[in-house]
Every structure is written in C-alpha cells, then in structure tokens.
C-alpha positions as CSV (number, residue, x, y, z in Angstrom):
1,X,0.0,0.0,0.0
2,X,1.4,3.4,-1.0
3,X,1.5,6.5,1.1
4,X,-0.9,8.1,-1.4
5,X,-3.5,5.2,-1.2
6,X,-3.3,5.1,2.6
7,X,-3.6,8.9,3.0
8,X,-6.4,10.5,5.0
9,X,-9.3,11.6,2.8
10,X,-9.3,15.2,1.8
11,X,-13.0,15.8,2.3
12,X,-14.5,17.9,5.1
13,X,-17.9,18.1,6.7
14,X,-19.5,21.2,8.2
15,X,-23.1,21.2,9.6
16,X,-25.4,23.9,10.9
17,X,-29.0,25.1,10.7
18,X,-30.1,21.9,9.0
19,X,-27.6,22.1,6.2
20,X,-24.5,20.0,5.7
21,X,-21.6,21.2,3.5
22,X,-19.3,18.5,2.1
23,X,-16.1,20.1,0.8
24,X,-13.3,18.6,-1.2
25,X,-10.0,20.0,0.3
26,X,-7.2,19.3,-2.2
27,X,-6.9,22.7,-3.8
28,X,-3.3,22.1,-4.8
29,X,-4.5,19.2,-7.0
30,X,-7.6,21.2,-8.2
31,X,-9.5,18.8,-5.9
32,X,-8.7,15.7,-7.9
33,X,-10.2,12.8,-6.1
34,X,-8.5,9.5,-5.0
35,X,-10.5,6.4,-4.1
36,X,-10.1,7.3,-0.4
37,X,-11.8,10.7,-1.2
38,X,-14.6,9.1,-3.2
39,X,-15.2,6.7,-0.3
40,X,-15.4,9.6,2.1
41,X,-17.9,11.5,0.0
42,X,-20.2,8.4,-0.2
43,X,-19.8,7.8,3.5
44,X,-20.7,11.4,4.4
45,X,-23.7,11.4,2.0
46,X,-24.9,8.3,3.9
47,X,-24.2,9.9,7.3
48,X,-26.2,13.0,6.3
49,X,-29.0,10.9,4.9
50,X,-29.4,9.1,8.3
51,X,-29.1,12.4,10.4
52,X,-32.6,13.7,10.8
53,X,-31.3,17.1,11.7
54,X,-29.8,17.5,8.2
55,X,-32.4,18.6,5.7
56,X,-30.2,19.7,2.7
57,X,-26.6,19.0,1.6
58,X,-24.1,21.1,-0.4
59,X,-21.2,19.6,-2.3
60,X,-18.3,22.0,-3.1
61,X,-14.6,22.3,-3.5
62,X,-12.1,24.5,-1.8
63,X,-9.6,26.8,-3.4
64,X,-11.4,27.9,-6.5
65,X,-12.1,24.5,-8.1
66,X,-14.9,22.1,-7.8
67,X,-13.0,19.0,-8.9
68,X,-10.6,18.0,-11.7
69,X,-12.1,14.5,-11.5
70,X,-10.4,11.2,-10.7
71,X,-6.8,11.7,-9.7
72,X,-4.9,10.1,-12.6
73,X,-1.6,10.4,-10.8
74,X,-2.9,8.0,-8.2
75,X,-4.0,5.8,-11.0
76,X,-0.5,5.4,-12.3
77,X,0.9,2.0,-11.3
78,X,-2.5,0.7,-10.2
79,X,-4.6,-1.8,-12.0
80,X,-6.9,-0.2,-14.7
81,X,-10.3,0.4,-13.2
82,X,-9.0,0.2,-9.6
83,X,-11.2,2.2,-7.4
84,X,-13.9,2.6,-10.0
85,X,-16.5,0.9,-7.9
86,X,-15.8,3.3,-5.1
87,X,-16.4,6.2,-7.5
88,X,-19.6,4.6,-8.8
89,X,-20.9,4.2,-5.2
90,X,-20.3,7.8,-4.3
91,X,-22.1,9.0,-7.5
92,X,-25.0,6.6,-6.9
93,X,-25.2,7.6,-3.2
94,X,-25.4,11.3,-4.2
95,X,-28.0,10.7,-6.9
96,X,-30.1,8.4,-4.7
97,X,-29.9,10.6,-1.6
98,X,-33.5,11.3,-0.5
99,X,-32.5,14.7,0.7
100,X,-31.8,17.7,-1.7
101,X,-28.2,17.9,-2.8
102,X,-26.8,21.1,-4.2
103,X,-23.5,21.5,-6.1
104,X,-21.6,24.8,-5.6
105,X,-19.1,25.0,-8.4
106,X,-16.2,27.3,-9.0
107,X,-13.5,26.9,-11.6
108,X,-12.9,23.5,-13.1
109,X,-15.6,20.8,-13.0
110,X,-14.0,18.0,-15.1
111,X,-14.5,14.3,-15.9
112,X,-15.8,12.3,-12.9
113,X,-16.0,15.5,-11.0
114,X,-18.6,16.8,-13.4
115,X,-20.5,13.5,-13.1
116,X,-20.6,14.1,-9.3
117,X,-22.1,17.6,-9.9
118,X,-24.6,16.2,-12.4
119,X,-25.7,13.7,-9.7
120,X,-26.8,16.6,-7.6
121,X,-30.3,18.2,-7.7
122,X,-29.3,21.8,-8.2
123,X,-26.0,23.2,-9.7
124,X,-25.0,26.7,-8.7
125,X,-21.8,28.0,-10.5
126,X,-19.5,30.9,-10.5
127,X,-19.4,32.8,-13.8
128,X,-15.9,31.5,-14.6
129,X,-16.7,27.9,-13.9
130,X,-16.2,25.5,-16.8
131,X,-17.2,21.9,-17.6
132,X,-15.3,19.3,-19.6
133,X,-15.3,15.5,-20.1
134,X,-11.8,14.8,-21.5
135,X,-11.8,11.0,-21.8
136,X,-11.1,9.7,-25.3
137,X,-8.2,12.0,-26.0
138,X,-6.5,10.8,-22.8
139,X,-6.9,7.1,-23.6
140,X,-9.9,6.8,-21.2
141,X,-13.5,5.9,-21.6
142,X,-16.4,7.8,-20.0
143,X,-17.0,6.7,-16.4
144,X,-18.8,7.7,-13.2
145,X,-22.1,7.8,-15.2
146,X,-21.2,11.0,-17.1
147,X,-22.5,9.7,-20.4
148,X,-25.8,8.7,-18.9
149,X,-26.2,12.0,-17.1
150,X,-25.4,14.1,-20.2
151,X,-27.5,12.0,-22.6
152,X,-30.5,12.5,-20.3
153,X,-30.2,16.3,-20.7
154,X,-28.6,16.7,-24.1
155,X,-29.4,13.7,-26.3
156,X,-27.0,11.4,-28.1
157,X,-25.4,13.8,-30.6
158,X,-24.4,16.6,-28.3
159,X,-23.2,14.1,-25.7
160,X,-21.1,12.3,-28.3
161,X,-19.6,15.6,-29.4
162,X,-18.6,16.5,-25.8
163,X,-17.2,13.0,-25.1
164,X,-15.3,12.5,-28.3
165,X,-14.1,16.0,-29.0
166,X,-13.2,17.2,-25.5
167,X,-16.1,19.6,-25.6
168,X,-15.7,22.3,-23.0
169,X,-18.6,24.4,-21.8
170,X,-18.5,27.7,-20.1
171,X,-20.9,28.5,-17.3
172,X,-23.2,30.4,-19.7
173,X,-23.1,27.6,-22.3
174,X,-23.8,24.9,-19.7
175,X,-26.8,27.0,-18.4
176,X,-28.1,27.4,-21.9
177,X,-28.1,23.6,-22.3
178,X,-30.0,23.1,-19.0
179,X,-26.9,21.7,-17.1
180,X,-26.8,24.6,-14.6
181,X,-29.4,26.0,-12.2
182,X,-28.0,29.4,-11.6
183,X,-24.8,31.5,-12.4
184,X,-23.4,33.8,-9.7
185,X,-20.5,36.1,-9.5
186,X,-17.1,34.4,-8.9
187,X,-16.7,33.0,-5.4
188,X,-20.4,33.5,-4.8
189,X,-21.6,30.0,-5.7
190,X,-21.3,28.6,-2.2
191,X,-23.0,31.5,-0.5
192,X,-25.9,31.3,-3.0
193,X,-26.0,27.5,-2.5
194,X,-26.3,28.1,1.2
195,X,-29.3,30.4,0.6
196,X,-31.0,27.8,-1.6
197,X,-30.3,25.0,0.9
198,X,-31.8,27.1,3.7
199,X,-34.9,27.7,1.7
200,X,-35.4,24.0,0.8
201,X,-34.5,23.0,4.4
202,X,-37.4,25.2,5.5
203,X,-39.9,23.1,3.5
204,X,-41.4,19.8,4.9
205,X,-38.7,17.3,4.6
206,X,-41.0,14.5,3.4
207,X,-42.5,16.7,0.7
208,X,-39.1,17.6,-0.6
209,X,-38.0,14.0,-0.6
210,X,-41.2,12.8,-2.4
211,X,-40.8,15.5,-5.0
212,X,-37.3,14.3,-5.6
213,X,-38.5,10.7,-6.0
214,X,-41.2,11.9,-8.4
215,X,-38.6,13.6,-10.6
216,X,-36.4,10.5,-10.6
217,X,-39.4,8.4,-11.8
218,X,-39.9,10.7,-14.8
219,X,-36.7,9.4,-16.5
220,X,-37.4,6.5,-18.9
221,X,-41.0,6.0,-18.0
222,X,-44.4,6.7,-19.5
223,X,-46.9,9.3,-18.4
224,X,-49.2,6.5,-17.3
225,X,-46.5,5.0,-15.1
226,X,-45.6,8.4,-13.7
227,X,-49.2,9.1,-12.8
228,X,-49.6,5.7,-11.1
229,X,-46.5,6.4,-9.0
230,X,-48.0,9.7,-7.9
231,X,-50.9,8.0,-6.2
232,X,-48.5,6.3,-3.8
233,X,-46.4,9.4,-3.4
234,X,-49.4,11.6,-2.5
235,X,-50.7,9.1,0.1
236,X,-47.2,8.8,1.6
237,X,-46.8,12.5,1.8
238,X,-50.3,13.1,3.2
239,X,-49.5,10.9,6.2
240,X,-46.6,13.2,7.3
241,X,-47.4,15.4,10.3
242,X,-45.0,18.2,9.3
243,X,-46.4,18.3,5.7
244,X,-50.0,18.2,7.0
245,X,-49.3,21.2,9.3
246,X,-47.9,23.3,6.5
247,X,-50.8,22.4,4.2
248,X,-53.3,23.3,6.9
249,X,-51.7,26.7,7.5
250,X,-51.7,27.4,3.8
251,X,-55.4,26.5,3.4
252,X,-56.3,28.6,6.5
253,X,-54.4,31.5,5.0
254,X,-56.4,31.2,1.8
255,X,-59.6,31.2,3.6
256,X,-58.6,34.3,5.6
257,X,-57.6,36.2,2.4
258,X,-60.9,35.2,0.7
259,X,-62.9,36.5,3.6
260,X,-61.4,40.0,3.5
C-alpha cells in the first residue's frame, strides 16, 4: 500500500442550521479525487441521509475549483479500473440521496468531478466555472455515469460531441443547455447554494423527498406509469405530520384572504 493510497481523505464536513456542507479539500491538486476521497464522499452522504437534523446537503470544492475528477496520478501503477466501484458508489449515493443535494461549483468541473455535480439536484456555478469530459483524448472511456447524465439532458449527438471532441462548456453555455441551475459572481456559488439550501430546508422534509423521487421516476417511463406512481407518493406525503401542518396553515391563510 502506497502512502498516497493510505492517506487520509481530503474531504471535510460542516453542519449547521439543518444544512451539511461536504467540501473537497485538495486545492493544490484542483480537488482531484483519489479512491479514499470518493469513499469519504459516499460515507458522508450516507451519514447526512441518516441524520434527521440534516435537511439539505451542499457539495463543493475549496480553493477555486470544484474537482478535476479522478486523480490520474494516483491511477499510475494501479490496475486499470482500480477504485472505480468506489467512484460509482459515491455517485449513486449522491444521486439516490433522498435529501436535496446542491453542487456549488467554481473553476474546473471535469470528468468524474462533473459527473458528481450532475448527480446533484441543483448546480450553482460561479461565472468563470467550466465543464469538460476529456476522456477519449487521454486514452480513457467515460465513467462515473457521465455519459448517462449528459444523454438525459442533451441527447445522443451533443453528448457524443462532448465526449469524443473534449467539448468544453463555459458556465453560460452549460446554463443554456440546462446543465446549470444558476450563475453567480465568482466566489459566490457557495453563499448562494447556502441560501437555496436554507430555503429548501425550511420546507417539509418528506414533501421535498417525495418531490425528488417523483422527478427520478420521470426518466425513462411513460406518463401513465408516472401518474400511477404519484398515487402512492401523494398518500405517503399526506401521512406526514409536518407536511400536514404546512398544508393546513396554507389553506387557513387562503380562507382568511378570501374573507377579506
């Protein structure tokens, strides 16, 4: 085992006011991720999922970069594909997390790092952020689910262009393609993500979770199947005390306004 593979993960957790911030802390490497870092991200997503005090999660990188993707220097001398299952687990855990996950992106968001951001529910980016999937030109194949995520949003032809021709997107271009939620000033992505997380954290947790599940069911299904799923979702949400209280307050407010 090398010193690099046995190193402590460079991923930090901060919590407060119902929001967890998971930060990649390798700015000198543009937050390139080793297997130990991917493992830590997946573990922290799971920890935040189980913690009822956490109602929203932010993923970000320190030092002006989100992530340069998988650390290819670590990969030298290791068996091809080594650590890939750990990467896949972190991406799946992020995508499947029942709580809202927001990516706060500055600078580079490349390769598997971009896949991690695409696994989030909202993506807030600084105006100089950029996105790139440079696989084929480096003798690599797309991994971490990036081809699947991009094809969902862009279709086959634009996804192929990006993957084969090292297509690079600016923040504005990514937003125009529906890959970005909001563009901020530089270094303002994380503060804005905090604001969005605080807003979502103030909603009934079950309603937010069910809404996320509903969106996930839209992919690759028919309208009939989606409508059938909604029956179960509505019943499940209706049984939640917090959601019921919010609905009741809203209906009472409507009645009061109508009586004026």
